[in-house]
All heavy atoms as TSV, in Angstrom:
chain	resi	resn	atom	element	x	y	z
A	1	MET	N	N	187.337	-91.591	21.512
A	1	MET	CA	C	188.386	-92.133	20.685
A	1	MET	C	C	189.695	-91.897	21.430
A	1	MET	O	O	190.025	-90.859	21.892
A	1	MET	CB	C	188.295	-91.219	19.408
A	1	MET	CG	C	189.235	-91.904	18.343
A	1	MET	SD	S	189.292	-91.004	16.604
A	1	MET	CE	C	187.597	-91.387	16.130
A	2	SER	N	N	190.399	-93.007	21.692
A	2	SER	CA	C	191.646	-92.981	22.382
A	2	SER	C	C	192.777	-92.238	21.530
A	2	SER	O	O	192.664	-92.187	20.328
A	2	SER	CB	C	192.073	-94.352	22.802
A	2	SER	OG	O	192.580	-95.099	21.654
A	3	ALA	N	N	193.905	-91.954	22.176
A	3	ALA	CA	C	195.053	-91.251	21.463
A	3	ALA	C	C	195.611	-92.223	20.459
A	3	ALA	O	O	196.234	-91.679	19.489
A	3	ALA	CB	C	195.993	-90.776	22.525
A	4	ARG	N	N	195.486	-93.446	20.649
A	4	ARG	CA	C	196.052	-94.409	19.674
A	4	ARG	C	C	195.113	-94.856	18.607
A	4	ARG	O	O	195.487	-95.543	17.752
A	4	ARG	CB	C	196.581	-95.656	20.455
A	4	ARG	CG	C	197.564	-95.267	21.619
A	4	ARG	CD	C	198.275	-96.520	22.100
A	4	ARG	NE	N	199.619	-96.426	21.452
A	4	ARG	CZ	C	200.319	-97.433	21.208
A	4	ARG	NH1	N	199.943	-98.553	21.488
A	4	ARG	NH2	N	201.482	-97.282	20.624
A	5	ALA	N	N	193.840	-94.428	18.706
A	5	ALA	CA	C	192.899	-94.818	17.713
A	5	ALA	C	C	193.103	-94.154	16.325
A	5	ALA	O	O	193.717	-93.109	16.272
A	5	ALA	CB	C	191.429	-94.411	18.276
A	6	LYS	N	N	192.844	-94.830	15.294
A	6	LYS	CA	C	192.984	-94.391	13.977
A	6	LYS	C	C	192.083	-93.283	13.675
A	6	LYS	O	O	190.846	-93.252	14.140
A	6	LYS	CB	C	192.708	-95.551	12.985
A	6	LYS	CG	C	193.037	-95.337	11.652
A	6	LYS	CD	C	192.907	-96.599	10.744
A	6	LYS	CE	C	193.322	-96.265	9.332
A	6	LYS	NZ	N	193.157	-97.359	8.571
A	7	SER	N	N	192.476	-92.289	12.919
A	7	SER	CA	C	191.734	-91.148	12.533
A	7	SER	C	C	190.721	-91.592	11.428
A	7	SER	O	O	191.008	-92.582	10.771
A	7	SER	CB	C	192.491	-89.873	12.141
A	7	SER	OG	O	193.183	-90.310	10.905
A	8	ILE	N	N	189.526	-90.825	11.323
A	8	ILE	CA	C	188.666	-91.204	10.257
A	8	ILE	C	C	188.508	-89.834	9.418
A	8	ILE	O	O	188.576	-88.788	9.862
A	8	ILE	CB	C	187.293	-91.713	10.736
A	8	ILE	CG1	C	186.576	-90.614	11.655
A	8	ILE	CG2	C	187.468	-92.952	11.537
A	8	ILE	CD1	C	185.175	-90.914	11.933
A	9	ILE	N	N	188.087	-90.088	8.116
A	9	ILE	CA	C	187.840	-89.006	7.341
A	9	ILE	C	C	186.384	-88.979	6.921
A	9	ILE	O	O	185.827	-89.940	6.619
A	9	ILE	CB	C	188.748	-89.054	6.018
A	9	ILE	CG1	C	190.177	-88.978	6.358
A	9	ILE	CG2	C	188.295	-88.004	4.990
A	9	ILE	CD1	C	191.161	-89.220	5.171
A	10	VAL	N	N	185.732	-87.769	7.072
A	10	VAL	CA	C	184.259	-87.637	6.920
A	10	VAL	C	C	184.037	-86.601	5.673
A	10	VAL	O	O	184.555	-85.567	5.649
A	10	VAL	CB	C	183.612	-87.079	8.119
A	10	VAL	CG1	C	182.189	-86.889	7.882
A	10	VAL	CG2	C	183.902	-88.093	9.313
A	11	LEU	N	N	183.237	-87.069	4.861
A	11	LEU	CA	C	182.765	-86.168	3.705
A	11	LEU	C	C	181.339	-85.659	3.921
A	11	LEU	O	O	180.340	-86.609	4.063
A	11	LEU	CB	C	182.821	-86.939	2.385
A	11	LEU	CG	C	182.158	-86.323	1.066
A	11	LEU	CD1	C	182.810	-84.922	0.746
A	11	LEU	CD2	C	182.270	-87.296	-0.035
A	12	GLY	N	N	181.104	-84.442	4.088
A	12	GLY	CA	C	179.829	-83.940	4.232
A	12	GLY	C	C	179.335	-83.171	3.058
A	12	GLY	O	O	180.124	-82.335	2.391
A	13	ILE	N	N	178.132	-83.401	2.551
A	13	ILE	CA	C	177.519	-82.685	1.315
A	13	ILE	C	C	176.274	-82.028	1.651
A	13	ILE	O	O	175.453	-82.558	2.348
A	13	ILE	CB	C	177.360	-83.817	0.191
A	13	ILE	CG1	C	178.594	-84.582	-0.135
A	13	ILE	CG2	C	176.585	-83.189	-1.042
A	13	ILE	CD1	C	178.447	-85.729	-1.023
A	14	ASP	N	N	176.256	-80.726	1.171
A	14	ASP	CA	C	175.120	-79.870	1.311
A	14	ASP	C	C	174.369	-79.769	0.085
A	14	ASP	O	O	174.881	-79.027	-0.897
A	14	ASP	CB	C	175.521	-78.548	1.906
A	14	ASP	CG	C	174.361	-77.535	2.043
A	14	ASP	OD1	O	173.193	-78.094	2.050
A	14	ASP	OD2	O	174.682	-76.322	2.321
A	15	PRO	N	N	173.328	-80.596	-0.297
A	15	PRO	CA	C	172.697	-80.611	-1.525
A	15	PRO	C	C	171.796	-79.402	-1.723
A	15	PRO	O	O	170.638	-79.464	-1.349
A	15	PRO	CB	C	171.940	-81.901	-1.505
A	15	PRO	CG	C	171.690	-82.171	-0.154
A	15	PRO	CD	C	172.792	-81.531	0.642
A	16	GLY	N	N	172.144	-78.317	-2.262
A	16	GLY	CA	C	171.342	-77.127	-2.519
A	16	GLY	C	C	170.615	-77.360	-3.866
A	16	GLY	O	O	170.800	-78.255	-4.475
A	17	VAL	N	N	169.771	-76.332	-4.087
A	17	VAL	CA	C	168.969	-76.355	-5.284
A	17	VAL	C	C	169.805	-76.010	-6.564
A	17	VAL	O	O	169.780	-76.745	-7.508
A	17	VAL	CB	C	167.800	-75.467	-5.220
A	17	VAL	CG1	C	166.992	-75.387	-6.563
A	17	VAL	CG2	C	166.823	-75.840	-4.074
A	18	ARG	N	N	170.634	-75.013	-6.389
A	18	ARG	CA	C	171.482	-74.572	-7.553
A	18	ARG	C	C	172.975	-74.789	-7.237
A	18	ARG	O	O	173.716	-75.064	-8.231
A	18	ARG	CB	C	171.285	-73.065	-7.652
A	18	ARG	CG	C	169.964	-72.720	-8.175
A	18	ARG	CD	C	169.847	-71.298	-8.609
A	18	ARG	NE	N	168.440	-70.952	-8.977
A	18	ARG	CZ	C	167.884	-69.839	-8.647
A	18	ARG	NH1	N	168.498	-68.885	-8.197
A	18	ARG	NH2	N	166.675	-69.666	-9.060
A	19	LYS	N	N	173.431	-74.736	-6.063
A	19	LYS	CA	C	174.854	-74.973	-5.756
A	19	LYS	C	C	174.912	-76.173	-4.681
A	19	LYS	O	O	173.955	-76.253	-3.891
A	19	LYS	CB	C	175.472	-73.716	-5.211
A	19	LYS	CG	C	175.451	-72.588	-6.086
A	19	LYS	CD	C	176.149	-71.387	-5.470
A	19	LYS	CE	C	176.173	-70.290	-6.419
A	19	LYS	NZ	N	176.687	-69.034	-5.812
A	20	ILE	N	N	176.049	-76.998	-4.900
A	20	ILE	CA	C	176.281	-78.077	-4.002
A	20	ILE	C	C	177.552	-77.731	-3.252
A	20	ILE	O	O	178.545	-77.426	-3.749
A	20	ILE	CB	C	176.425	-79.376	-4.798
A	20	ILE	CG1	C	175.398	-79.554	-5.761
A	20	ILE	CG2	C	176.694	-80.505	-3.850
A	20	ILE	CD1	C	173.934	-79.779	-5.192
A	21	GLY	N	N	177.420	-77.760	-1.920
A	21	GLY	CA	C	178.551	-77.469	-1.107
A	21	GLY	C	C	179.084	-78.814	-0.491
A	21	GLY	O	O	178.329	-79.794	-0.331
A	22	TYR	N	N	180.372	-78.927	-0.210
A	22	TYR	CA	C	180.885	-80.123	0.510
A	22	TYR	C	C	182.162	-79.610	1.347
A	22	TYR	O	O	182.625	-78.605	1.340
A	22	TYR	CB	C	181.488	-81.043	-0.596
A	22	TYR	CG	C	182.776	-80.617	-1.199
A	22	TYR	CD1	C	183.994	-81.137	-0.581
A	22	TYR	CD2	C	182.735	-80.017	-2.414
A	22	TYR	CE1	C	185.175	-80.652	-1.113
A	22	TYR	CE2	C	184.028	-79.637	-3.064
A	22	TYR	CZ	C	185.208	-79.987	-2.378
A	22	TYR	OH	O	186.422	-79.716	-2.861
A	23	GLY	N	N	182.329	-80.496	2.385
A	23	GLY	CA	C	183.482	-80.307	3.282
A	23	GLY	C	C	183.969	-81.690	3.605
A	23	GLY	O	O	183.345	-82.729	3.769
A	24	VAL	N	N	185.368	-81.711	3.809
A	24	VAL	CA	C	186.058	-83.110	4.181
A	24	VAL	C	C	186.778	-82.649	5.370
A	24	VAL	O	O	187.608	-81.732	5.421
A	24	VAL	CB	C	186.967	-83.530	3.060
A	24	VAL	CG1	C	187.647	-84.819	3.429
A	24	VAL	CG2	C	186.179	-83.754	1.772
A	25	VAL	N	N	186.620	-83.545	6.482
A	25	VAL	CA	C	187.441	-83.279	7.657
A	25	VAL	C	C	187.994	-84.588	8.209
A	25	VAL	O	O	187.450	-85.730	7.804
A	25	VAL	CB	C	186.546	-82.715	8.915
A	25	VAL	CG1	C	186.042	-81.377	8.582
A	25	VAL	CG2	C	185.358	-83.669	9.141
A	26	ARG	N	N	189.129	-84.624	8.912
A	26	ARG	CA	C	189.780	-85.695	9.473
A	26	ARG	C	C	189.509	-85.544	11.087
A	26	ARG	O	O	189.792	-84.530	11.611
A	26	ARG	CB	C	191.260	-85.737	9.312
A	26	ARG	CG	C	191.883	-86.927	9.982
A	26	ARG	CD	C	193.342	-87.097	9.822
A	26	ARG	NE	N	193.666	-87.491	8.357
A	26	ARG	CZ	C	194.441	-86.871	7.554
A	26	ARG	NH1	N	194.955	-85.743	7.874
A	26	ARG	NH2	N	194.605	-87.340	6.372
A	27	ALA	N	N	188.929	-86.593	11.612
A	27	ALA	CA	C	188.709	-86.658	13.083
A	27	ALA	C	C	189.573	-87.694	13.671
A	27	ALA	O	O	189.621	-88.825	13.289
A	27	ALA	CB	C	187.213	-87.002	13.323
A	28	GLY	N	N	190.180	-87.373	14.792
A	28	GLY	CA	C	190.998	-88.318	15.476
A	28	GLY	C	C	191.725	-87.666	16.701
A	28	GLY	O	O	192.048	-86.397	16.632
A	29	SER	N	N	191.837	-88.286	17.789
A	29	SER	CA	C	192.618	-87.820	18.901
A	29	SER	C	C	191.896	-86.552	19.523
A	29	SER	O	O	192.599	-85.601	20.062
A	29	SER	CB	C	194.057	-87.558	18.718
A	29	SER	OG	O	194.798	-88.714	18.178
A	30	GLY	N	N	190.650	-86.593	19.410
A	30	GLY	CA	C	189.883	-85.464	20.010
A	30	GLY	C	C	189.916	-84.170	19.130
A	30	GLY	O	O	189.599	-83.029	19.687
A	31	THR	N	N	190.464	-84.146	17.843
A	31	THR	CA	C	190.467	-82.933	17.165
A	31	THR	C	C	189.883	-83.216	15.674
A	31	THR	O	O	189.728	-84.306	15.282
A	31	THR	CB	C	191.991	-82.661	16.844
A	31	THR	OG1	O	192.661	-83.676	16.162
A	31	THR	CG2	C	192.798	-82.434	18.099
A	32	LEU	N	N	189.469	-82.137	15.141
A	32	LEU	CA	C	189.070	-82.005	13.765
A	32	LEU	C	C	190.004	-81.218	12.840
A	32	LEU	O	O	190.417	-80.199	13.321
A	32	LEU	CB	C	187.584	-81.479	13.645
A	32	LEU	CG	C	186.548	-82.261	14.233
A	32	LEU	CD1	C	185.228	-81.428	14.214
A	32	LEU	CD2	C	186.304	-83.546	13.533
A	33	LYS	N	N	190.299	-81.701	11.719
A	33	LYS	CA	C	191.170	-80.988	10.827
A	33	LYS	C	C	190.393	-80.846	9.489
A	33	LYS	O	O	190.073	-81.895	8.861
A	33	LYS	CB	C	192.524	-81.519	10.652
A	33	LYS	CG	C	193.359	-80.893	9.646
A	33	LYS	CD	C	194.735	-81.564	9.403
A	33	LYS	CE	C	195.529	-80.573	8.398
A	33	LYS	NZ	N	196.785	-81.163	8.265
A	34	CYS	N	N	190.250	-79.621	8.943
A	34	CYS	CA	C	189.587	-79.376	7.677
A	34	CYS	C	C	190.593	-79.818	6.591
A	34	CYS	O	O	191.753	-79.219	6.411
A	34	CYS	CB	C	189.176	-77.974	7.522
A	34	CYS	SG	S	188.429	-77.603	5.853
A	35	LEU	N	N	190.263	-80.820	5.670
A	35	LEU	CA	C	191.029	-81.075	4.618
A	35	LEU	C	C	190.690	-80.436	3.248
A	35	LEU	O	O	191.501	-80.163	2.493
A	35	LEU	CB	C	190.897	-82.656	4.406
A	35	LEU	CG	C	191.295	-83.576	5.512
A	35	LEU	CD1	C	191.187	-84.945	5.136
A	35	LEU	CD2	C	192.789	-83.278	5.995
A	36	SER	N	N	189.317	-80.137	3.074
A	36	SER	CA	C	188.945	-79.499	1.872
A	36	SER	C	C	187.546	-78.997	2.065
A	36	SER	O	O	186.795	-79.646	2.810
A	36	SER	CB	C	189.016	-80.370	0.693
A	36	SER	OG	O	188.659	-79.884	-0.510
A	37	TYR	N	N	187.131	-77.958	1.293
A	37	TYR	CA	C	185.777	-77.519	1.289
A	37	TYR	C	C	185.623	-76.643	-0.007
A	37	TYR	O	O	186.519	-76.056	-0.508
A	37	TYR	CB	C	185.340	-76.754	2.534
A	37	TYR	CG	C	186.139	-75.416	2.718
A	37	TYR	CD1	C	185.660	-74.279	2.124
A	37	TYR	CD2	C	187.328	-75.499	3.459
A	37	TYR	CE1	C	186.349	-73.078	2.477
A	37	TYR	CE2	C	188.005	-74.410	3.554
A	37	TYR	CZ	C	187.504	-73.119	3.138
A	37	TYR	OH	O	188.270	-71.970	3.275
A	38	SER	N	N	184.471	-76.667	-0.586
A	38	SER	CA	C	184.220	-75.860	-1.769
A	38	SER	C	C	182.688	-75.882	-2.093
A	38	SER	O	O	181.815	-76.613	-1.363
A	38	SER	CB	C	184.935	-76.367	-2.988
A	38	SER	OG	O	184.895	-75.383	-4.024
A	39	VAL	N	N	182.334	-75.213	-3.195
A	39	VAL	CA	C	181.022	-75.177	-3.757
A	39	VAL	C	C	181.108	-75.432	-5.256
A	39	VAL	O	O	181.924	-74.898	-5.872
A	39	VAL	CB	C	180.248	-73.905	-3.354
A	39	VAL	CG1	C	178.942	-73.807	-4.113
A	39	VAL	CG2	C	180.034	-73.693	-1.924
A	40	PHE	N	N	180.256	-76.178	-5.774
A	40	PHE	CA	C	180.169	-76.226	-7.290
A	40	PHE	C	C	178.728	-76.093	-7.696
A	40	PHE	O	O	177.845	-76.425	-6.983
A	40	PHE	CB	C	180.830	-77.634	-7.790
A	40	PHE	CG	C	180.124	-78.881	-7.385
A	40	PHE	CD1	C	179.226	-79.465	-8.222
A	40	PHE	CD2	C	180.478	-79.473	-6.343
A	40	PHE	CE1	C	178.490	-80.583	-7.856
A	40	PHE	CE2	C	179.863	-80.684	-5.916
A	40	PHE	CZ	C	178.968	-81.255	-6.732
A	41	GLN	N	N	178.546	-75.663	-8.866
A	41	GLN	CA	C	177.202	-75.416	-9.492
A	41	GLN	C	C	176.997	-76.229	-10.684
A	41	GLN	O	O	177.491	-75.863	-11.845
A	41	GLN	CB	C	177.095	-73.880	-9.848
A	41	GLN	CG	C	175.635	-73.494	-10.072
A	41	GLN	CD	C	175.483	-71.997	-10.176
A	41	GLN	OE1	O	176.343	-71.323	-9.887
A	41	GLN	NE2	N	174.347	-71.570	-10.735
A	42	PRO	N	N	176.249	-77.407	-10.609
A	42	PRO	CA	C	176.135	-78.203	-11.760
A	42	PRO	C	C	175.165	-77.417	-12.714
A	42	PRO	O	O	174.324	-76.647	-12.298
A	42	PRO	CB	C	175.365	-79.411	-11.228
A	42	PRO	CG	C	175.483	-79.217	-9.698
A	42	PRO	CD	C	175.738	-77.821	-9.472
A	43	SER	N	N	175.342	-77.798	-13.998
A	43	SER	CA	C	174.519	-77.246	-15.049
A	43	SER	C	C	173.133	-77.930	-15.024
A	43	SER	O	O	172.991	-79.111	-14.470
A	43	SER	CB	C	175.127	-77.556	-16.457
A	43	SER	OG	O	175.024	-78.877	-16.775
A	44	ARG	N	N	172.070	-77.287	-15.409
A	44	ARG	CA	C	170.748	-77.965	-15.346
A	44	ARG	C	C	170.541	-79.090	-16.200
A	44	ARG	O	O	169.883	-80.022	-15.889
A	44	ARG	CB	C	169.678	-76.842	-15.823
A	44	ARG	CG	C	169.438	-75.647	-14.802
A	44	ARG	CD	C	168.387	-74.781	-15.390
A	44	ARG	NE	N	167.968	-73.959	-14.307
A	44	ARG	CZ	C	166.942	-73.127	-14.374
A	44	ARG	NH1	N	166.278	-73.047	-15.457
A	44	ARG	NH2	N	166.592	-72.346	-13.387
A	45	GLU	N	N	171.310	-79.146	-17.381
A	45	GLU	CA	C	171.225	-80.205	-18.296
A	45	GLU	C	C	171.744	-81.508	-17.764
A	45	GLU	O	O	171.179	-82.641	-18.037
A	45	GLU	CB	C	171.848	-79.914	-19.549
A	45	GLU	CG	C	171.264	-78.740	-20.386
A	45	GLU	CD	C	171.744	-77.430	-19.847
A	45	GLU	OE1	O	172.777	-77.266	-19.295
A	45	GLU	OE2	O	170.910	-76.367	-19.978
A	46	LYS	N	N	172.805	-81.420	-16.928
A	46	LYS	CA	C	173.597	-82.614	-16.489
A	46	LYS	C	C	173.656	-82.534	-14.959
A	46	LYS	O	O	174.713	-82.972	-14.457
A	46	LYS	CB	C	174.903	-82.815	-17.130
A	46	LYS	CG	C	174.726	-83.097	-18.692
A	46	LYS	CD	C	176.097	-83.298	-19.202
A	46	LYS	CE	C	175.834	-83.684	-20.675
A	46	LYS	NZ	N	177.044	-84.199	-21.415
A	47	TYR	N	N	172.760	-82.144	-14.283
A	47	TYR	CA	C	172.708	-81.852	-12.803
A	47	TYR	C	C	173.180	-83.053	-11.992
A	47	TYR	O	O	174.095	-82.997	-11.363
A	47	TYR	CB	C	171.323	-81.375	-12.422
A	47	TYR	CG	C	171.342	-80.930	-11.033
A	47	TYR	CD1	C	171.691	-79.724	-10.549
A	47	TYR	CD2	C	170.823	-81.778	-9.925
A	47	TYR	CE1	C	171.680	-79.268	-9.251
A	47	TYR	CE2	C	170.724	-81.317	-8.647
A	47	TYR	CZ	C	171.222	-80.099	-8.272
A	47	TYR	OH	O	171.126	-79.576	-7.003
A	48	LEU	N	N	172.475	-84.230	-12.195
A	48	LEU	CA	C	172.671	-85.498	-11.425
A	48	LEU	C	C	174.104	-86.127	-11.851
A	48	LEU	O	O	174.827	-86.460	-10.960
A	48	LEU	CB	C	171.548	-86.393	-11.439
A	48	LEU	CG	C	170.267	-86.110	-10.922
A	48	LEU	CD1	C	169.153	-87.100	-11.102
A	48	LEU	CD2	C	170.514	-85.805	-9.378
A	49	GLN	N	N	174.350	-86.017	-13.097
A	49	GLN	CA	C	175.579	-86.588	-13.596
A	49	GLN	C	C	176.793	-85.846	-12.954
A	49	GLN	O	O	177.737	-86.485	-12.686
A	49	GLN	CB	C	175.627	-86.533	-15.108
A	49	GLN	CG	C	174.620	-87.542	-15.816
A	49	GLN	CD	C	173.345	-86.814	-16.133
A	49	GLN	OE1	O	172.981	-85.864	-15.556
A	49	GLN	NE2	N	172.548	-87.394	-17.004
A	50	GLN	N	N	176.701	-84.573	-12.866
A	50	GLN	CA	C	177.823	-83.797	-12.422
A	50	GLN	C	C	177.927	-83.883	-11.028
A	50	GLN	O	O	179.170	-83.923	-10.425
A	50	GLN	CB	C	177.611	-82.335	-12.729
A	50	GLN	CG	C	177.872	-82.087	-14.289
A	50	GLN	CD	C	177.672	-80.578	-14.654
A	50	GLN	OE1	O	176.877	-79.865	-13.963
A	50	GLN	NE2	N	178.367	-80.127	-15.614
A	51	ILE	N	N	176.838	-84.030	-10.221
A	51	ILE	CA	C	176.950	-84.415	-8.863
A	51	ILE	C	C	177.601	-85.698	-8.520
A	51	ILE	O	O	178.524	-85.881	-7.796
A	51	ILE	CB	C	175.552	-84.412	-8.062
A	51	ILE	CG1	C	174.917	-82.899	-8.123
A	51	ILE	CG2	C	175.534	-84.861	-6.771
A	51	ILE	CD1	C	173.549	-82.782	-7.741
A	52	GLU	N	N	177.237	-86.625	-9.350
A	52	GLU	CA	C	177.743	-88.054	-9.187
A	52	GLU	C	C	179.324	-87.950	-9.485
A	52	GLU	O	O	180.100	-88.556	-8.810
A	52	GLU	CB	C	177.156	-89.001	-10.150
A	52	GLU	CG	C	177.724	-90.459	-10.121
A	52	GLU	CD	C	177.153	-91.325	-11.039
A	52	GLU	OE1	O	176.621	-90.937	-12.147
A	52	GLU	OE2	O	177.146	-92.586	-10.794
A	53	LYS	N	N	179.727	-87.236	-10.649
A	53	LYS	CA	C	181.080	-87.101	-11.029
A	53	LYS	C	C	181.903	-86.533	-10.017
A	53	LYS	O	O	183.056	-87.005	-9.529
A	53	LYS	CB	C	181.195	-86.442	-12.358
A	53	LYS	CG	C	182.576	-86.198	-12.864
A	53	LYS	CD	C	182.533	-85.308	-14.076
A	53	LYS	CE	C	184.031	-84.970	-14.549
A	53	LYS	NZ	N	184.069	-84.212	-15.709
A	54	ASN	N	N	181.391	-85.375	-9.411
A	54	ASN	CA	C	182.262	-84.696	-8.337
A	54	ASN	C	C	182.279	-85.411	-7.067
A	54	ASN	O	O	183.354	-85.480	-6.297
A	54	ASN	CB	C	181.595	-83.289	-8.157
A	54	ASN	CG	C	181.902	-82.337	-9.266
A	54	ASN	OD1	O	183.050	-82.304	-9.607
A	54	ASN	ND2	N	180.905	-81.614	-9.614
A	55	THR	N	N	181.325	-86.194	-6.708
A	55	THR	CA	C	181.259	-86.932	-5.488
A	55	THR	C	C	182.148	-88.106	-5.618
A	55	THR	O	O	182.972	-88.449	-4.706
A	55	THR	CB	C	179.736	-87.517	-5.230
A	55	THR	OG1	O	178.911	-86.395	-4.994
A	55	THR	CG2	C	179.718	-88.302	-3.893
A	56	LYS	N	N	182.193	-88.793	-6.728
A	56	LYS	CA	C	183.129	-89.884	-7.024
A	56	LYS	C	C	184.657	-89.431	-6.908
A	56	LYS	O	O	185.459	-90.018	-6.342
A	56	LYS	CB	C	182.897	-90.652	-8.283
A	56	LYS	CG	C	181.611	-91.507	-8.315
A	56	LYS	CD	C	181.505	-92.190	-9.681
A	56	LYS	CE	C	180.295	-93.185	-9.612
A	56	LYS	NZ	N	180.182	-93.784	-10.854
A	57	LYS	N	N	184.846	-88.244	-7.555
A	57	LYS	CA	C	186.179	-87.675	-7.375
A	57	LYS	C	C	186.608	-87.451	-6.018
A	57	LYS	O	O	187.793	-87.698	-5.621
A	57	LYS	CB	C	186.222	-86.362	-8.302
A	57	LYS	CG	C	187.494	-85.705	-8.261
A	57	LYS	CD	C	187.385	-84.374	-9.219
A	57	LYS	CE	C	188.735	-83.573	-9.089
A	57	LYS	NZ	N	188.696	-82.232	-9.671
A	58	LEU	N	N	185.800	-86.896	-5.183
A	58	LEU	CA	C	186.057	-86.598	-3.772
A	58	LEU	C	C	186.284	-87.943	-3.063
A	58	LEU	O	O	187.285	-88.023	-2.229
A	58	LEU	CB	C	184.932	-85.814	-3.130
A	58	LEU	CG	C	184.808	-84.346	-3.426
A	58	LEU	CD1	C	183.451	-83.776	-3.080
A	58	LEU	CD2	C	185.950	-83.518	-3.054
A	59	ILE	N	N	185.475	-88.871	-3.267
A	59	ILE	CA	C	185.742	-90.174	-2.598
A	59	ILE	C	C	187.062	-90.821	-2.908
A	59	ILE	O	O	187.784	-91.281	-2.245
A	59	ILE	CB	C	184.598	-91.209	-3.009
A	59	ILE	CG1	C	183.244	-90.658	-2.207
A	59	ILE	CG2	C	184.831	-92.653	-2.510
A	59	ILE	CD1	C	181.960	-91.306	-2.648
A	60	LYS	N	N	187.360	-90.783	-4.330
A	60	LYS	CA	C	188.691	-91.198	-4.836
A	60	LYS	C	C	189.796	-90.549	-4.184
A	60	LYS	O	O	190.947	-91.086	-3.663
A	60	LYS	CB	C	188.791	-91.153	-6.388
A	60	LYS	CG	C	189.992	-91.839	-6.863
A	60	LYS	CD	C	189.925	-91.826	-8.355
A	60	LYS	CE	C	191.211	-92.503	-8.995
A	60	LYS	NZ	N	191.193	-92.427	-10.434
A	61	GLU	N	N	189.648	-89.173	-4.048
A	61	GLU	CA	C	190.852	-88.365	-3.510
A	61	GLU	C	C	191.018	-88.526	-1.977
A	61	GLU	O	O	192.109	-88.587	-1.560
A	61	GLU	CB	C	190.533	-86.934	-3.839
A	61	GLU	CG	C	191.643	-86.027	-3.353
A	61	GLU	CD	C	191.402	-84.530	-3.818
A	61	GLU	OE1	O	190.566	-84.299	-4.589
A	61	GLU	OE2	O	192.196	-83.680	-3.326
A	62	PHE	N	N	189.911	-88.528	-1.225
A	62	PHE	CA	C	190.040	-88.529	0.240
A	62	PHE	C	C	189.747	-89.776	0.883
A	62	PHE	O	O	190.005	-89.989	2.107
A	62	PHE	CB	C	189.179	-87.362	0.836
A	62	PHE	CG	C	189.541	-86.068	0.378
A	62	PHE	CD1	C	188.961	-85.372	-0.563
A	62	PHE	CD2	C	190.703	-85.463	1.081
A	62	PHE	CE1	C	189.387	-84.017	-0.942
A	62	PHE	CE2	C	191.023	-84.158	0.693
A	62	PHE	CZ	C	190.394	-83.499	-0.290
A	63	ASN	N	N	189.090	-90.779	0.273
A	63	ASN	CA	C	188.825	-92.037	0.673
A	63	ASN	C	C	188.001	-91.947	2.170
A	63	ASN	O	O	188.586	-92.470	3.117
A	63	ASN	CB	C	190.078	-92.938	0.967
A	63	ASN	CG	C	189.697	-94.385	1.080
A	63	ASN	OD1	O	188.731	-94.855	0.706
A	63	ASN	ND2	N	190.590	-95.064	1.698
A	64	PRO	N	N	186.845	-91.364	2.215
A	64	PRO	CA	C	186.300	-91.136	3.492
A	64	PRO	C	C	185.611	-92.384	3.857
A	64	PRO	O	O	185.355	-93.402	3.183
A	64	PRO	CB	C	185.058	-90.073	3.196
A	64	PRO	CG	C	184.942	-90.212	1.651
A	64	PRO	CD	C	186.196	-90.651	1.037
């Protein structure tokens, strides 16, 4: 990536059994910058719905 190239934002998701981890980084000009990271624990009753809701929120916020 050249110095004038546009940076990109990457969302990584670690789908655990009980807890879901994520990290958001910006890559550009030969560097990485951490923008956000955390873990959330969906309830058993609405596991997939909560994963979808949190993922959509991250996509809306960071536009990866």
